[in-house]
N, C-alpha and C positions, 0 to 999 in steps of 0.2 A: 670647381677647380681650386686647388690649394692656393692659399693666399701668397705663399712664397713664389709660386709659379707665375701668378698674376703680376707680382712685383717685377719679376724678371722680364716679362713681356712688355712692361712699360718702357723699356729701352727701345722698343720698335715703334715705327709709325703706327698710328691708331688702326688704320685699315689692315695693315699687315699683321698687327698683333691679334686682331679679331680672327683673321684667317688661320693663323697658327693655333690660336686657342681652340677653334672649332675642331681642328684636326687632332689636337691633344686630347680633347674630350672624347672623341670617337675612339682613340687608342685605348683610353681607360675603360670605355664602355664595352669594347669588343674583345679585349685581350684574353678573357677567360673563355668566352663562348665561340669566338671566331678569330683565332690568332692570325690567320692569313689576312683577314680584313683589317685588323689592327695594324699589322705590318705595313699594309698599303698606305694607311693614313699617316703612319710614322714617317714613311719615306717622303710624303708630301710636306709634312712639317719640317723635316730635315732639309729639304730643298729650299724652303722659304726662310729658315732661320737656323742655320747650322752653328751659329756662334752663341746660341742660347743653351746653357747647361741643361735646363729642364727638357729641352728638345732632344739633346743627345742622350739623356737618361731614358726618356720615353722610347727612343729608337732602339736603345740597348735592350730594354725589357721586351719590346715587340720582337726583336730578333731572337732573344733568349727563348721566348714562348714558342718560336718556330724552330728551335734547336739549331739556329744559325750561331753557334757559339763563338766562332772567330769574329764575326761581325759584331756580336753583342759585346764581346770583350773590348774591342776597339772603341765602341761607343761609350762604354763605362769608363774606360781609361780617359777618354776625352772629357767626359763630364767631371771626373775627379780632378783633372788638371785645372779645369775652370773654377771649381769650387774649393778645392783643397780639403774636402771632407773625406771621411772614411766609411760612410754609410754603405757604400757599394762594395766594400771589401769582401764580404761573404759571397755575394753573387758572382763577383769576379773570380773567386776561387772555385766556385761551382762550374764556371765556364771552362776553367782549366781541366776539371774532371771531364766535362763534356768533350773536350778535345783529346781525351785519352792521356792526360798528364796528372794522375792523382798525386804523384810525388810533389809536384809544384803546388797543388792545393794544400797538401800537408805543410809545406814550407810556409805558405801564407797563413795557415792556422797558428803558426808559432811566431808570427811577425809582431813587432811592437804595435802595429795598427790595431790589432785585436783588443788591446787594453783600452783603446780610445772609444771602442764601440759601446753603445748602451746595452742594457740587459737583453733586449730582443735581438740585437745584432750579435751578441756573444753566443746566445743560444743557436742562432742561425749558423754561426761559424762552427759550432760544435756538431751540428747536423751535417754540415758539409764535410768536416774532418772524418766523421764516422763513415760517411758514404765513401770517402776516399780510401779508408781502411778496407772496406768491403770490396772496393774495386781491385785492391791488391791482395784479395783473399785472406786478409788478416781479420777474420771474423770475431775472434775473442777480443782483439784490440778495439774493434768497433763497439763492442758492448761496453768495454771499460770507458771508452771515450764519451759515451752517452750518459754514464753514471755521474750525476751531479746533484747539487742542492736543488736546482730547478726541477729535475726529474722527481726527486723525493718529496717536493712540496705538495701539499694538498690544495693549495690555492689554484684557481683556474685563471690562466693568463692566455693571451692570444696565441702563444706558441705551445701551450701545454699539450694540446691534442696531437700535434705533429711530433713533438718530442716523445711522448708516450708511444705513439704508433711506430716510430723509428726503432725504439727500444724493443717493442714487442716483435717487430719484424726481424731484428738482429738475433733475438733469442730463438725465434723459430728457425732461423738459418742454421743454428748449431744444434738443433734437435731438442731444445728445452721447451717442449710444447705446453706443459702445464703453466710455466711462468709466462710464456708468450700469450696464452689465453687470458691470463689475469691482466696483463698489460694492455691487450686489445680491448678488454672490457673497460679498463680505466680510460683508455683513449676515447671510447664511445661516450663515457660520462662527460668528458671535457669537450667533445666535438659538437658544439652547439650550432655551428653553421654548416655542417657537412663538408668540411674541408678535407676529410680523409674517407676512405672506404672501410674504416675500422669495423663498422657493424656488419658489413658483408664478410670480412675476414673472420670475424667471431662466429657468425652463422655457419660459415664453411667448416670451421674447426669443430663445431657442434653437430655437423651433419644435417643441418637444416636446409631444405630445398624450397625455393620460392616458386609458386605457381602463378603464372600470369592470368589474372581473372579475365582479362580481355580476350585471351585465346579461348577460354572456356565458353564465353558468351558467343564468340564467333562460331564455335563448334555447334552450339545449340541452334544458332541461326541457320547453319548449313542443314541441320536435320529438319528444321521447320520448312526450309525451302524445298527439301526433297519430298516431304509430305505434300506440300502444296502442288508440286509437279505431278505427283501421283493422282491427286484429285482432279487436276486439270485434264490429265490424260483420260480418266474415266468419263468425264463430261464430254470431251471431244469425241470419244468413241461412240457414245450414244447419239451425239449430234450428227456424226457422219452416217450412222445407220439410218437416221430419219431422212437424210438427203439422198440416199440411193434410190433410184426409180424402182417401184415395186416392193421396196422393203418396208416393213411395218414394225412398229414397236410391239413388244410382247402384249401389252394391254390392248392395243388396237386389234391384234390378231385374235385375241380371246373374244372381244366384242363381236367381230365379224363372224366367228364360228357360232356364237350364240344366235345371231340373226339368221344364219343359214339353217340352223336347227328349227327355228320358229317357222320359217317358210316351208320346210319339209313337212312339219306337223300340220300346217294349214292345208297343204296339198292332199295329204292323206285323208283329212276330214271331208273334203269336198268329194273325193272319189267314193268314200263310204256312203255319203248321202245319195249320190247318183245311183249306186247299186240298189239301194232301198227302193227308190222310185221305180226302177225297172222291175 
């Protein structure tokens, strides 16, 4: 847990602080893989310590991950009032987009608070503003919004992959496919933790189809099972024939026939000897 959050929780009684901390840890752990689960833990933390800014912020992000934008915006505003910081400004603007108010998001992108953001926050604000432009069908304006020194830089920063991806997607939206492919490839180079699906988009543009090896093995398994069933059926047929009263296997019938022939030959010999005596 972040040390600033731990410091905030020190204002609570020890047992209560521990309970809140456990819920906040679960929110952080689940928010990407299980947003609904994270949301549930955030509500517990909120019920226990609604006057702690870190709790309101966590509740906001959990609601945001579940597309509960109105609730998220309310929590972010509450956290901002408690701290006086501007770090949440970009995500608050994105909540406005989620609520169908891209114009409000653009107004926030031009507000004085943006100048107080660090570099990562300013890039995030640029991404939100470009998204708002696209929401308003201002596709060319979205491309221009993303063009910046951060986009042109060759250095890899935490935001680089997402910025390049957004730019590639904006180019593709206006039919500039060759440029879009180039920027998707650049996004792949920067996406070291798989935060985007740039590699899939690039493969799609190149006409590459992925075959699931697991499905192929399952198909082979089905074929083998079918062969095994055929063998079992053959064995069962022979077994059933041997169990039917009076039925004989082909080899047994051949042996019986040979024995009958031997008996007939012996009978003929005895009759010939009797005639000679007479």
